[in-house]
C-alpha positions in Angstrom: 1.9 -37.2 17.0 -0.8 -35.1 15.3 0.3 -36.4 11.8 0.1 -40.0 12.9 -3.4 -39.6 14.4 -4.5 -37.7 11.3 -3.2 -40.5 9.0 -4.9 -43.2 11.1 -8.3 -41.4 11.1 -8.1 -40.6 7.4 -7.3 -44.2 6.5 -10.2 -45.5 8.7 -12.7 -43.0 7.2 -11.5 -43.9 3.7 -12.0 -47.6 4.3 -15.4 -47.1 5.9 -16.7 -44.9 3.1 -15.4 -47.4 0.5 -17.6 -50.2 1.6 -20.0 -51.1 -1.2 -23.7 -50.8 -0.6 -26.0 -51.6 -3.5 -23.0 -51.8 -6.0 -21.9 -48.3 -5.0 -19.6 -47.2 -2.2 -21.1 -45.4 0.8 -19.4 -42.2 -0.3 -21.5 -42.1 -3.5 -24.7 -42.4 -1.5 -23.7 -39.6 0.9 -22.6 -37.5 -2.0 -26.0 -37.9 -3.8 -27.8 -36.6 -0.7 -25.3 -33.8 0.1 -24.6 -32.6 -3.4 -27.2 -29.8 -3.6 -26.0 -28.3 -0.3 -22.3 -28.7 -1.0 -22.8 -27.1 -4.5 -24.5 -24.1 -3.0 -21.9 -23.9 -0.2 -19.0 -23.9 -2.6 -20.7 -21.3 -4.8 -21.1 -19.0 -1.8 -17.6 -19.5 -0.7 -16.3 -18.8 -4.2 -18.3 -15.6 -4.4 -17.1 -14.4 -1.0 -13.5 -15.2 -2.0 -13.9 -13.2 -5.2 -15.4 -10.2 -3.3 -12.5 -10.3 -0.7 -9.9 -10.5 -3.5 -11.5 -7.5 -5.2 -11.6 -5.5 -1.9 -8.0 -6.4 -1.3 -7.0 -5.3 -4.8 -8.8 -2.0 -4.3 -7.1 -1.4 -1.0 -3.7 -2.2 -2.6 -4.3 0.2 -5.4 -5.2 3.0 -3.0 -2.3 2.2 -0.8 0.3 2.2 -3.6 -1.2 4.8 -5.7 1.4 7.1 -7.3 -0.9 10.1 -7.9 0.8 13.2 -6.7 -1.6 15.8 -5.5 0.9 18.4 -4.5 4.0 19.2 -6.4 7.1 21.1 -5.4 7.8 24.3 -7.1 11.2 26.0 -7.5 10.9 29.6 -6.3 14.0 30.8 -8.1 14.5 30.8 -11.8 17.9 29.2 -11.5 18.2 25.4 -11.7 21.4 25.0 -13.7 24.4 22.9 -12.6 27.0 24.7 -14.7 29.8 26.3 -12.6 30.1 29.3 -14.9 26.6 30.4 -14.2 26.6 29.5 -10.5 28.7 32.6 -9.5 26.4 34.9 -11.4 23.4 33.2 -9.8 24.9 33.6 -6.3 25.5 37.3 -7.0 22.0 37.8 -8.2 20.6 36.0 -5.2 22.6 38.2 -2.8 21.2 41.2 -4.6 17.7 39.9 -4.1 18.3 39.3 -0.4 19.6 42.8 0.1 16.8 44.5 -1.8 15.0 45.0 1.5 14.6 48.7 2.2 14.7 50.0 5.7 13.6 53.3 7.1 16.2 55.5 8.8 14.7 54.6 12.2 15.0 50.9 11.4 18.6 51.4 10.3 19.5 53.1 13.5 17.9 50.4 15.6 19.8 47.7 13.6 23.0 49.6 14.0 22.5 49.8 17.8 21.8 46.1 18.0 25.0 45.3 16.0 27.1 47.7 18.2 25.7 46.1 21.5 26.6 42.6 20.4 
C-alpha cells in the first residue's frame, strides 16, 4: 500500500512541478531560489559524511590492529621436534627439577608426610 501511495504522490508532484510558467517549468523557478541553500546544505552533509568515514576508519584500524605489545618467551632452551633429542631434553629437564636442595629438617618433614599418606 505504501508503494502505491508513494507512486501516486510522486507522479502528482512531478506533473505539478512540470507546469510551465514563463517558458520554464515551476521546478526551475524553485531551484533558482533554493540553489544557494541546497548547495550549502549538500556541502555540509558531504563534509560530515567524510568526517564520519574518517572516524570509522580510525576506529576500525584501532580495533583490528595487529601490533603485539607482549610476546611469549620460551623459558627453556629446548624447542626441537626431533625425537632423538627429546629423550635427552626430558632427562635434562628432570635434572633441573630435582636440583632443589633441602635441609635435613625439610627432608625429615617430607619423609614423614610421605609415610603418613
